[in-house]
C-alpha positions in Angstrom: -21.4 -2.9 27.5 -21.7 -7.0 26.6 -19.3 -7.8 24.3 -22.1 -9.1 21.9 -24.1 -5.6 22.0 -25.1 -4.5 18.2 -24.4 -0.5 18.2 -26.9 1.4 16.3 -24.7 4.7 16.2 -26.1 8.4 16.0 -24.7 11.6 14.7 -24.4 14.8 16.4 -25.5 17.8 14.9 -26.9 21.0 16.6 -26.5 19.3 19.9 -28.9 16.6 19.0 -28.2 12.9 18.4 -29.8 12.3 15.2 -30.2 10.2 11.8 -29.0 11.2 8.5 -31.5 13.4 6.5 -31.7 10.4 3.8 -32.2 7.8 6.6 -29.5 5.7 5.1 -27.0 3.5 7.4 -23.7 1.7 7.0 -22.8 -1.4 8.5 -19.7 -2.1 10.6 -17.5 -5.4 10.6 -15.8 -7.1 13.7 -12.4 -7.4 11.7 -11.9 -10.7 13.7 -14.8 -12.4 13.1 -16.3 -10.6 10.1 -20.0 -10.2 11.9 -22.0 -6.7 11.7 -21.6 -5.5 14.9 -23.5 -2.1 14.3 -24.1 0.6 12.0 -24.0 4.3 11.9 -26.1 7.2 9.7 -24.6 7.7 6.3 -24.3 11.4 6.1 -24.2 13.4 2.9 -23.8 17.1 1.4 -27.3 17.9 3.2 -26.5 16.9 6.5 -23.0 18.7 6.2 -24.8 22.0 5.4 -27.0 21.4 8.4 -24.1 20.9 10.6 -22.1 23.7 9.2 -25.1 26.4 9.7 -25.6 25.0 13.8 -21.6 25.3 14.2 -21.7 29.0 12.7 -24.4 30.1 14.8 -22.6 28.3 17.8 -19.0 29.7 16.9 -20.2 33.1 17.0 -21.0 33.0 20.9 -18.2 30.8 21.7 -15.6 33.0 20.3 -16.9 35.7 22.5 -16.1 33.6 25.6 -13.4 34.1 28.0 -10.6 31.7 27.8 -11.1 30.9 31.3 -14.3 29.5 30.5 -13.1 27.6 27.3 -10.6 26.0 29.7 -13.0 24.6 32.3 -15.6 23.1 29.7 -12.6 21.6 28.3 -11.0 20.1 31.2 -14.7 19.0 32.3 -14.9 17.0 28.9 -11.4 15.7 29.4 -12.6 14.2 32.7 -16.1 12.7 31.2 -14.0 11.1 28.4 -11.6 9.4 30.6 -14.7 8.2 33.0 -15.6 6.0 30.3 -12.2 4.6 29.0 -13.3 0.9 29.3 -16.5 1.3 27.8 -15.1 3.3 24.7 -11.8 0.7 24.5 -13.8 -2.5 24.1 -16.2 -1.0 22.1 -12.8 0.3 19.9 -11.4 -3.3 19.8 -14.6 -4.8 18.4 -14.5 -2.3 15.5 -11.0 -2.2 14.9 -9.3 -5.3 15.9 -6.5 -3.3 17.7 -5.8 -5.0 21.4 -7.6 -3.9 24.2 -4.4 -2.1 26.4 -3.5 0.2 24.1 -7.0 1.1 23.1 -7.3 1.7 26.8 -4.2 4.0 26.9 -5.5 5.6 23.7 -8.5 7.3 25.6 -6.2 8.1 28.5 -3.7 10.1 25.9 -6.7 11.9 24.6 -7.6 13.3 28.0 -4.1 14.2 28.5 -3.8 15.9 24.9 -7.2 17.8 25.7 -5.5 19.3 29.3 -2.6 19.9 27.5 -4.4 22.1 24.9 -6.5 23.8 27.6 -3.3 24.7 29.7 -2.1 26.2 26.5 -5.0 28.5 26.0 -3.5 31.5 27.2 -0.2 31.1 24.6 -2.9 32.5 22.0 -0.8 35.4 22.2 0.0 38.8 19.3 2.5 40.8 19.5 3.8 44.5 19.3 5.8 46.0 16.9 7.9 48.9 17.0 7.2 49.9 13.2 6.9 53.5 14.2 7.9 55.7 17.0 4.5 57.2 17.7 2.0 54.5 16.6 0.6 51.3 17.9 1.4 48.1 16.1 0.0 45.1 17.3 -1.2 41.7 16.1 -3.9 39.4 17.4 -4.9 35.8 16.8 -8.6 35.0 15.6 -10.4 31.9 14.8 -11.3 30.6 11.6 -14.8 30.0 12.5 -15.7 26.8 11.5 -13.6 23.9 10.9 -13.2 20.7 9.6 -11.3 17.3 10.9 -11.3 13.9 9.2 -10.2 11.1 11.2 -8.3 7.7 10.4 -9.3 4.0 11.3 -6.3 3.3 13.9 -6.9 5.6 16.4 -10.8 6.4 15.9 -11.5 8.4 19.1 -8.1 8.9 20.5 -7.8 11.3 17.3 -11.1 12.6 17.2 -11.2 13.8 21.0 -7.9 14.9 21.3 -7.7 17.1 18.0 -10.9 19.0 18.5 -9.3 20.6 21.8 -6.9 23.0 20.0 -10.0 24.1 17.4 -12.1 24.7 20.0 -9.7 26.3 22.6 -8.6 28.5 20.0 -12.7 29.7 19.3 -13.5 28.0 16.5 -16.8 25.4 16.0 -15.8 21.9 14.2 -17.3 19.2 11.9 -15.6 15.9 12.8 -15.9 12.8 9.8 -15.1 9.4 12.0 -13.4 6.6 10.0 -16.1 4.8 7.9 -14.4 1.7 8.5 -14.6 1.9 12.5 -17.4 4.6 13.2 -18.9 2.9 16.2 -16.8 4.7 19.1 -17.8 8.1 17.5 -21.5 7.4 18.9 -20.1 7.3 22.6 -18.0 10.8 22.0 -21.1 12.2 20.5 -23.1 11.5 23.3 -20.1 13.3 25.8 -19.9 16.1 23.4 -23.6 16.8 23.7 -23.3 16.9 27.4 -20.4 19.0 27.6 -20.5 21.5 24.8 -23.3 24.3 23.4 -25.3 23.2 20.7 -23.7 23.2 17.3 -19.8 23.7 18.6 -19.0 20.1 18.0 -21.0 18.0 15.1 -20.1 14.3 14.4 -21.1 13.5 11.0 -20.3 9.5 10.3 -20.3 8.5 6.5 -18.1 7.4 3.7 -15.6 9.2 1.9 -18.3 11.4 0.0 -19.1 12.7 3.7 -15.5 14.0 4.0 -15.6 15.1 0.6 -18.4 17.3 1.3 -16.6 19.0 4.4 -13.7 19.4 2.3 -15.6 21.1 -0.3 -17.9 23.5 1.9 -17.2 26.9 0.9 -17.3 28.3 4.5 -14.9 25.5 5.9 -11.4 27.5 5.4 -9.1 25.3 7.8 -9.4 21.4 7.1 -7.1 18.6 8.8 -6.6 15.3 8.2 -4.5 12.2 9.4 -4.3 9.5 6.7 -2.9 8.2 3.4 -0.8 10.3 1.0 -3.1 9.7 -1.9 -6.4 10.7 0.2 -4.2 13.7 1.4 -3.4 14.8 -2.3 -6.9 14.3 -3.0 -8.1 16.4 -0.2 -6.1 19.1 -1.1 -7.1 19.1 -4.7 -10.7 19.0 -3.9 -10.4 22.0 -1.6 -8.6 24.1 -4.3 -11.7 23.9 -6.2 -13.8 25.8 -4.4 -11.8 28.2 -1.9 -8.5 29.1 -0.8 -8.0 26.8 2.4 -5.3 26.4 5.0 -5.3 22.5 5.1 -2.7 20.0 7.5 -2.1 17.1 6.3 -0.2 14.0 8.4 0.3 11.2 6.4 1.9 8.3 5.8 5.7 7.1 6.5 8.3 4.6 5.8 10.3 5.2 8.6 13.9 4.3 9.4 15.4 2.9 12.5 19.2 3.0 12.0 21.3 1.2 14.2 25.0 2.5 14.4 27.9 -0.1 14.9 28.0 1.1 18.7 24.6 0.5 19.2 23.4 -2.4 22.2 21.9 -5.4 19.7 19.0 -6.4 22.7 18.2 -2.4 22.5 18.3 -2.4 18.8 15.9 -5.5 18.5 13.7 -4.8 21.2 13.2 -1.2 19.6 12.7 -2.6 16.3 9.8 -4.5 17.7 8.4 -2.0 19.6 8.6 0.5 17.1 6.4 -1.6 14.5 3.4 -1.0 16.8 2.2 -4.3 16.3 -0.8 -3.8 18.8 -2.0 -1.9 16.0 -0.7 -4.7 13.5 1.7 -2.3 12.5 -1.2 0.1 11.0 0.6 3.5 12.2 2.0 6.0 10.3 4.8 6.1 12.3 6.1 2.5 12.6 9.7 1.9 12.2 8.7 -0.4 9.2 12.6 -0.2 7.9 15.2 -1.6 10.1 18.7 -0.2 8.6 21.4 -2.1 10.3 25.2 -1.7 10.5 26.9 -4.7 9.1 28.3 -5.7 12.2 25.1 -5.9 14.0 23.2 -7.2 11.3 23.3 -10.9 12.0 22.7 -10.5 15.9 19.7 -8.2 15.5 17.8 -10.2 12.8 18.1 -13.2 15.4 16.8 -11.7 18.1 14.0 -10.2 16.1 13.1 -13.4 14.5 12.8 -15.0 18.0 10.6 -11.8 19.2 8.4 -12.1 16.3 8.2 -15.9 16.3 6.7 -15.8 20.1 4.0 -13.3 19.4 0.6 -14.1 20.3 -1.9 -13.4 17.7 -5.7 -13.8 18.6 -8.7 -12.3 20.3 -7.8 -8.8 20.6 -10.2 -8.5 23.7 -7.6 -10.7 25.6 -5.1 -8.4 27.7 -2.6 -11.4 27.1 -2.5 -11.1 23.0 0.1 -9.0 21.2 -1.7 -8.9 18.1 -5.3 -8.6 16.5 -6.7 -8.7 13.1 -6.2 -6.4 10.4 -8.7 -3.4 10.2 -10.5 -4.2 7.2 -10.9 -6.7 3.9 -9.5 -3.8 1.9 -6.8 -3.4 4.1 -6.4 -7.0 4.3 -5.9 -7.9 0.6 -3.7 -4.5 0.4 -1.0 -5.9 2.7 -1.2 -9.5 1.2 -0.7 -7.9 -2.1 2.5 -6.3 -0.9 3.7 -9.7 0.7 3.3 -11.5 -2.3 5.1 -8.8 -4.2 8.1 -8.6 -2.1 8.5 -12.3 -2.1 8.5 -12.3 -6.0 10.9 -9.3 -6.1 13.3 -11.5 -4.3 13.2 -10.5 -0.3 13.8 -13.3 1.9 10.9 -14.2 4.1 12.2 -15.1 7.6 8.9 -15.0 9.7 5.2 -15.0 8.7 4.1 -13.8 5.5 0.7 -14.9 5.5 -2.5 -15.7 7.4 -2.2 -18.0 10.6 -3.0 -21.2 10.6 -5.9 -22.9 12.5 -9.5 -22.9 12.9 -9.6 -19.7 15.1 -8.0 -18.0 11.9 -10.8 -19.1 9.0 -12.7 -16.0 9.4 -11.2 -12.6 10.3 -8.5 -10.6 8.5 -5.3 -12.1 10.1 -1.9 -11.6 9.1 1.3 -12.7 11.0 4.2 -10.7 11.9 6.2 -10.5 8.8 10.0 -10.2 8.6 11.7 -9.6 5.2 15.6 -9.9 5.1 18.0 -8.9 1.9 15.5 -5.9 0.9 17.3 -3.2 -1.3 15.9 0.4 -2.5 14.7 -0.7 -5.8 12.1 -3.4 -4.3 8.2 -2.3 -4.0 8.2 -3.5 -0.1 11.4 -0.6 0.3 9.5 2.4 -0.9 5.8 1.8 -0.3 3.8 2.2 3.0 2.4 -1.2 3.9 0.9 0.0 6.7 0.8 -3.5 8.4 2.9 -6.4 10.3 5.5 -6.2 7.9 9.4 -5.2 8.5 12.2 -5.0 6.3 15.6 -5.4 7.1 18.5 -3.3 5.2 22.3 -3.9 5.6 24.7 -0.8 5.7 28.5 -0.4 5.6 29.3 3.3 5.6 27.1 6.0 7.5 26.6 7.8 3.8 24.8 4.6 2.7 22.6 4.4 5.9 21.5 7.9 4.8 21.3 7.4 1.0 18.8 4.4 2.2 16.8 6.2 4.7 16.0 9.3 2.2 15.3 7.2 -0.7 11.5 7.3 -0.3 8.7 9.7 -0.7 8.0 9.7 2.9 9.2 12.0 5.7 7.8 11.5 8.8 10.1 9.8 11.6 13.3 8.1 11.8 14.9 6.5 15.2 18.5 6.4 15.5 20.5 4.1 17.8 24.2 5.2 18.8 26.1 6.3 22.1 27.9 8.7 20.0 26.4 12.2 20.3 28.2 13.6 17.4 27.0 10.6 15.1 23.5 10.9 16.4 23.5 14.7 15.7 25.1 13.9 12.0 22.3 11.6 11.3 19.4 13.7 12.9 20.2 16.7 10.3 20.9 14.3 7.4 17.7 12.3 7.2 14.8 14.0 5.6 12.3 13.4 8.3 10.1 15.7 10.6 10.1 14.0 14.1 13.4 12.0 15.2 14.0 9.7 18.3 17.6 9.0 19.6 18.1 5.6 21.3 14.3 5.7 21.6 11.0 5.1 19.4 7.3 5.4 19.2 7.0 8.0 21.8 5.1 11.1 21.2 6.0 13.8 23.9 3.5 16.3 25.1 3.6 19.6 23.3 6.3 18.6 20.8 5.2 19.0 17.3 4.7 16.2 15.1 4.7 15.9 11.3 6.4 14.9 8.1 8.6 16.4 5.6 8.2 15.7 1.8 4.9 13.5 1.0 4.4 12.7 4.6 2.3 16.0 5.1 2.2 19.4 6.1 1.5 21.4 9.1 2.3 19.9 12.8 0.3 18.6 15.3 0.4 17.6 19.2 1.8 20.9 20.2 1.6 24.5 20.4 2.0 24.5 16.7 -1.4 22.5 16.1 -3.3 25.4 18.6 -1.9 28.1 16.3 -2.7 26.7 13.1 -6.6 27.3 14.1 -6.2 31.0 14.3 -5.7 33.5 11.5 -3.2 36.7 12.0 -4.6 40.2 12.3 -2.2 43.2 12.0 -4.0 46.5 13.8 -1.9 49.9 13.2 -3.0 52.9 15.7 -1.2 56.3 14.4 -2.0 59.0 16.9 -4.0 62.2 15.0 -1.9 64.9 16.2 -3.6 67.6 14.1 -7.4 66.6 15.2 -9.3 68.5 17.9 -9.1 65.4 19.8 -5.9 64.9 19.6 -4.9 68.5 20.7 -7.4 67.9 23.6 -5.8 65.1 25.5 -2.5 67.2 25.3 -4.0 70.5 27.0 -5.6 68.4 29.8 
């Protein structure tokens, strides 16, 4: 696809690529240039209802298929997705501002996760329970029916493609709402889904917040999954509760600590602190290690190395494989991050690197922010407590391990933590004490296959990326059979 191609995307409803009922569309901008690069249909309540009815019909047939058939369909879908890696990645770079290498990897990772869920299909098992001596008491798992999934802007196709897999393997149909900030890769996903799934099984509805709200509020959709911000997650819970009792999983924000103990290697910690921030996504990642908690004996040496690494980071055209970081995703996100940077400065944090827009003609347009490092941050500062969702790192100094634990837990979030030490006892102690759902020891930023990912506190509820997510798309039914010893049928078989 040529770099200057204008994309006029369509939605997928009932196996057809369609416009919205209203005919309205919305534009999508390239965050590096602020140029309009495409548009997508603006779905409303009517579109959601049409998609739901199609999904309901398709799901009834899909739920009757053997698991082996579902696995074959999902495996073929993964292969078709991976075959279009370069095309998808280049479009996502233009639409998100994320750099090209990780966006290619996003597609490959999505295909891997689809295959994972295909492989887990036969784990949708029930149990037998010895509740009585003569009866049979069993459980079985049944799909919800039609489920909904709302996608964030940082991994548009990565999350949309991979997260439909557990829902479908479990026997559901799905309505997917791509991010309004970066909707264009959804048009490619729609084409692939159209070719691989029965009409209505997968429906992709582009739009803005009202589109997602229509999915959340539809009384027939009992299972909703969302990745995004804490405020939006709370709104989804509230909106859903007004129409029905629903199962909602939320993978939300993080203010994730990296704790470096006295015995940690300085070079390893400095490298991990940069890698863990996900600068290839401009720090726009819920799992970014945005708080670096350094023991006082390591503090100065690690900070010096981090400064050098950040100052050497290249910023520019995200389609260039040599570039380390592109622009923020949108004007709204740019303004928010810049406001938090200015607040940090006004509250006394020392800005060692970055703190503003890069200099030069190449950065006059677009949503560019330099990689930014603050030192001297304390837990009373806004920058210490608020998820920035941008390329901003804060350094904390600690002396006693209990201080590190207090700093790590003194936020509303509890998504991830990274711990650097060669002391196994210290690693286990910190792992138990940090109030988060996902811990790395001497590592960061890697999502391991079939390991459940999710957070404590306001970082969410439920788990993704493993068997737990697959099971979450099913309801548990108990069946109790008691033999009728007094009936004619009951006595007849004993006489044979």
